[in-house]
N, C-alpha and C positions, 0 to 999 in steps of 0.2 A: 504494500499500500504506500503511495507516494505522500511524502510530507507536503502541508499545505504552503509552506515557504517555497519548496521546489516547484511546486506546480504554478505558484504565482509567478516565480522567476522565469519560468518557461513561457508563460503568457505574455510577460513583458518583452521577452526576447522575440516572440512570434510578433508583436505589436511592432517592435522596431524594424523586423524585415520587411514588412509591409511598406510599400511606397504610398504613404498618407496622402502624397500630392498628385497621385495618378487620378485621371480623369473619372475612372470607375470607383475609386473609393471616395473621391469629393462627391460625386453624384449619388452614390448609394447612401453616405452618411447624410447628405441633405435631404434626400428622399425619406429616410428614416425619421428625421426631426420634423420635415414638413407633414409627415403623417401624423405625428405627435401633436402639432400645432393645430391641424385640422380636427384631431379627437378632442383637444382641450377645448376649442371654440364650440364644438358640438354639446360637450358637457356643459360648458357655460350657458349655451342657449336652452338646453334641458332644464338646468337649474333654475334658470330665469322664468322659464315657462310654468314650473312647479310653483315657484314664488308667486307669480300673477295669479295662477288658479287657486292657489290654498290661501294666500294671503291678500290678494288684491293690490289696487295701486299703493295703498298706505304701506304695505309690507314691502313692495318693490323699492319704495323710496326709502325705507328705513334700512333695507339690506344694502343699497347703493352707497348711503351715507356711511354705514359701518364699514364697508369694503374700502371706499374711499380713504377714510380715517387709518385704517389698517395698513394700506399701502403707502400713505405719508410716513407714518411712523417706523414702517420697515425701511424705508428708503433713508431716513435719518439716522435710525439706530444702527443699520448695517455698516455706516461710514464708507459706503462705496467699495466695500471689500471684495464683493463678488468677482468682478472683472481683473482686479488686482490678483486675487487668488488663481484664476484661471492661467492668466501669463505666467505667474511665478512657477506654477506647478508644470506647465508645458515646458517652460525654459530650463528647469532642473531635471527633467524627466531622464536624461542620459546618465546622471549622475546618481548613484542610489542614496548615498549619504546626505547629500543636499536635499534630494527629493522628500527622503523622511523628515529631515528638519522642516522644510517647507509645509508639509501636510500636518505635522503636530502643532506647528505654529498657527496654522490656519484653523485648525480645529479648536485650539485654546481661544484663538480671537472670536470664533463664532460662538462660543459659550458666553464669552463676556458681552457681545454685542446683543445676543439673544437676551441675556438677564437686563441689559439696559433698555431694550424694546419693553420687557415687562414692567420693569420700574417706571418708566415714562407713562405707560397706560395706567398703572396702579396709583402712582403720585399724583397724576394730573386727571384722574377720573371725572371728578366734578367740572372743573373747567371744560374739559373735552366734551362732556355731555351738554354743557350750556352752550358752547360754540357750535357744536354739531346739531343740536336738536332744540336749542332755545330754553331748555330746562334742564333741571339736574337729575331727573328721574332715572336716568339711564346710567348712572355712575358705576353700579355694580355689574352692568354688561360690559363697561370699558375694562375692569379689572379682568373679567373672564377672557375678553378679546386679548389682553396682555399675554395671556398663555398662548393662544393661537399666533400672535406676533412673534413670540420666542421660538415656537417650533418652525414657523416660517422662515426666520432668519438662520436658525441652525440648520435646517433642511436644505436652504438654497446654499449654504457654504459647502455642503456635503455635495451638492449637485455642481458646485463650481470645480471641486476637485476631481470629479468623475469626467467632468468636461476636459479638464488639462490632461487627464490621463487618455482621452480620446475613447472613453467607455461608451460608444454611440448606443449599441444594444441595450446595456444596462439601465442606461438614462432613459431610452424609450419605453422599455417595460415598466420601469419604475413609475414613470410620469402617467402612463396609461392606467396601471392597476390601482396607484395612489390616487388618481383622479376619480375613478370609477368607484372606489371604495368610499371615497368622501361623499360621492353623490348619493350612493345606496344609504349611507347613514344619514345624511342631511335630509332628504325627503320626509323620513319618518319623524324627524325633529319638527319639521315645518307643520306636519299634519297634527301632532300631539300636543305641540306648545304654542303653535301660532307664531306671532312676531317674537315671543320670548326664545324661540328656538333658532332665530337666525344667528346669533353669535356662537351658540354650540354647534351650529352646523359649519360655521366659518372655522372653528377650531378643529373640528373633525376633519376637515379637507386638509389643513395644515399638518395635523398630527399624522394623517394617513401617508402624505407625501414624504414626511420626516423619516417615518418607519421605513418606507421602501427605499429611499435614498440611503439610510444608514445600513440596511441590509446589502444592498448594491455594494457600497464602499467597502463593506467588511469583506465581500467576496472578491473584490477586484484589488485590494490593496490590504497587506499585512505587514507590520513592522518586523525588521530583522535586527535592528540595532537597539540598544537600551535607550531610555529618554535622556535628553539633553538637559542641562539646566536652562534656566530663564536667560541668563546671560549668553550662553552660546547661541539662543533662539534670537536674541534682540536684535541682530542685523537684519534677519529675515523680516522680523516685526516691523522695523523701521520702513523697509522697503514696501511692505503691504500697506502700511499706514499712509506712506507718503503718496502712493498712487491712488489709494482709495479716498483719501481726502480731496485730491484734485478731481477725481470723478464725481465725488458729491458735491463739490462746489460748482462743476460744470453743470450738473443737474439742477442745482438750486437757481443757477443763472437761467437755465432753459425754462423753468417754471415761471420765473419772475418774467421773463420776456413773453411768455404766452398769456400772462395775466395783464401785462402792460398793452398788448395788442387788443386783447378783449375790452380793455378800459378805453382806448382810443376809438375803437369801433363804435362803442356805446355812446361815447361823448360826441363824436363828429358824426354818428349815423343815429341808429337807435338800437333798442333791445333785441327787437326782432332780427336785425341783421347779425347781432352776436349769435343767436340762435342758429340762423342759417349757416353762418361760417362754421360754428362747432359741428353742426350736423354733416356737412360736407366734409370737414376735416376728420371726424370720427369714422365715417363709412370709407373713405379713401384709405386711411391709414390702417384700418382693420384688414382691407383687401389686401394692401402691399406689406403689411407689417408682418403677416404670418411668413411670407417668404423671406423677408430680411432676417426675421427671428431664426427661421431654420438654417439660412446661411450662415449667419455669424456664430451659431451653436458649434459649429465644427472648424469654421475657419479660423477664428482668433487663436485657439490654441495652437493650430498648425502654423500660422504665421508666426507666433511667439516662439515656437522651437525653432524656426527658421532665422529669426532676426539679426543672429550674429554673423550671418553669411549673406552679403548683399546680393550675390549672384543667385543663390537659392532662395532668397526673399523675393526677387524679381520674377522667378518662376512661380512661386507661390500666388502672388498678387496678379500676375498675368492670367493664369489659369483660373483663377477665381472671377476675374473680370469677364473672361469668355462665358463662364458658366451663369454668371449674372445676366449677361445679355440675352442667353438663350432662355432663361427662365421669365425674367421681367419683360421682355419685349411683348410675347403672346399675353402675359398677365395684364399689362397695362392697356394693350389694344383691347382685350376682353373688357376691362374696366370702362373704357371710353365708349364701346358700343353699347354696352348693358347698363350705363348709368340710369335711364329711366327704370329699367326693372328693379335694380337694386334699390332706389328709392322708394318705389311702391312696395317693395317686400320689407325693407328694414325701417322704412319711415312712413310717410304718408304723403297724399297727393298735394297737401300744403307745400311740400318742399320741393315741387316741381321746378320751381325758379333757380335751384342751385345746380341744374344739370350742366349749364356751360362752366361754372366754376369747379365743379368736380372733375370735368374733362381737362380744364387746364391743370389741376392739381395732379391728375394721372399723368400728364406730360411731364411735369416736374419731378414726380417720383421716379420716371425711368431715368432722368439725369441724375437723381440722387443715388440711384442703384449703380450707375456708372463710376460715381465717386466712391461709393461704399467700401470697395477694397482697399483704396488709399487712405481712407480716414483713419484707418486702425494702425498705420505703419509706425507712426511717432510714439503711440502708446506701447506697441509692441517692442519697439527699440528702446524703451526706457526714457524717452525724452518728455519729462513731465511738463518742462517749461514751454516748449513748442507745442505740445499737445495742448494744454489749457489755453495758450494763446490762440490757437486755431479753433479749437471746439468750444472752449467756454467763453472767449470774449469776442473773437472776429466773428465766427458763424452766428452767435447769437445776435451781435450788434447789427450785422448785416440784414438778418431776418427782420429786426425790429424796425430799422430804417426802411428797408424796402416796403414792408407790410403796411406801415403808417403812411408812407409817400404814396404808394399805388392806390390805397383805399381812399385817400384824400383826393387823388386826381380822378380816379376811375370808378370809384364806389366798391361794392362787393366784389365784383368780377376782378378788381384790381389786385385783390389778394391772391388770386390764381395767377395773375401775370407776376406778381410778387415771388411766388414759389418757384416758377420756371426760371426767372432771372437769378434768383438766389442759388438755386442748385447748379445753374450753369456757371456762375462766378465762383463757387466753392469748388467745382469740378477742376477749373482752370488753377485756382489757388493750391488744392492739394497736389496736384500734378507738379507745379513749379516748386513748391516747397520740398516735396520728398525727391524730386529730379535733382535739386540743388544740394540737398544734406545728404543724400543716400545713393545717389546716381540711378535712381529709379527710372525706367523708361517703359513706354508700351511696347509690346511685341507687335509685330505685323498684323498676327491673328486677332490680337484684342483690338487693334484699330479696325480692322475688317469688320468684327462683330459689333463694335460699337457703331459703325456707320450703317450696317444692315439694321440694326435695331432702332436707330433714329429715324431712318427713311421708313420704315413699316409703321412704327408707333406714330411718328410725325405725320405720315400720309393719312392714317387712320383719324387722327385729330383734326387735320385739315378737311377731309371728308365731311366730318360731323358738322362743319359751319356751313354747308351747302344750303341753299334755301329749300330746295326739293327734298322732302323726307324720304321719298322713294329711292331717289338717286344716291342721297347721303348713305342711308343704310345699306344699299346695294354694295357700294363701294367700301363702306366701312367693313362689310361682311367678307369681301374679298381680300382686303388688307389684313383683317384679322385671321383669316383662314390660312394665308401665306404665312404669317407670324407664327401660328400654331404648328404647321407643318415644318417649316425652318427650324423652329425650336426642337421639335421631336426628333427630327432626323440628325441635327447637330448633335444632340445628347447621345442618340443611339449610335452614330458613327464614331463616338469617342469612348464608348463604354469599355473597349479592350485596350484603352492606350494608358 
């Protein structure tokens, strides 16, 4: 019978032998995570449906407020460590002793940040209840929510370690089983306790995910060396904290910019326009965000592992750029042609006026997808200063200026123009910075795929503004069909490379 450590060492060796940057492995990993994203969306929709049926509109409102509060507290309490953990684990994966130190430090930090999340909920339960609901009656539910927040933070840290180890299948299985378990426990709680079952149901979801991520991590990784002292772990802790705080600061600035744009739209427009903009933004980002999440889940650890070698890094980024073009071109073409249907299904006929805005956003999302592989380079390289200046300061400032300026000049549709211009400028900026600092250059195939993607999705967008609906939808249908065929065969032809 084999010893667990021997089995694990063999697994790590097999993982190193695989070419993680092959088209086949990238596409396979992305498809796994894409399936998980789709499954999680379905679970969320089912949970929302049961909340609507059992608890009604009031229950949906209470559930949304608790979830919003939970997400905000998690984001603050986790200190931005999740991406930092992924980077560090992936970077140290070739050195066993360094990897163990990083994993131990990450687990120790996750326990501290989980405790911080609980303390914030418990200590501020009365103010949180008053701010969120206008009354103090929900204070005890915020204390219970703190337990869920703690499990969520600790579970996400374990997920980050698994991600850094490239444990694609284990992450996928754990996410699916954990989400399904949370759903099966949550629905009876809604039925038995009404709105008082909302917070226990949230806790159940986070607890289930925590348990399955813990089991997966235990099966994927075991320590071979004795624990080190805190003094020996401190250098890793400083790296994790340094990058985590930069990420958290960037997130806070992004949140502030979103708030300021909404205030500007309300003050120079009206509240209805804020609602229309948020509706368009929500649907577009849900549609595209699923693909971004699936791609980034396996891409960032791979890039972090290759970050010390510029030639290898170039290959990683260029291959990711090609795959992004193959996936996002048909996706955004579908978004542009199906916008009226999406609005009818996800919103209502009252939001029909945002069709042009959503189409501009779809075009902007394609440009964001093209710059997406480059946006991670400075962070993977460990250049905190440049990363923060690019992502935290410049990108957010550009978004704020363009959004407010274009809304002032063109009204609601101007926010769509702003997204296109914003992402086009960021694309150029990311390329110039990474080319200058790290010698990054697009490959000929990346250029070609960007050009084909821009022509197909851009053509679909141009056809959408034709005055004849019959002609517009006929031509959009042709462009979308070509985009789907091109994306499918591009992926199929590269599966063995």
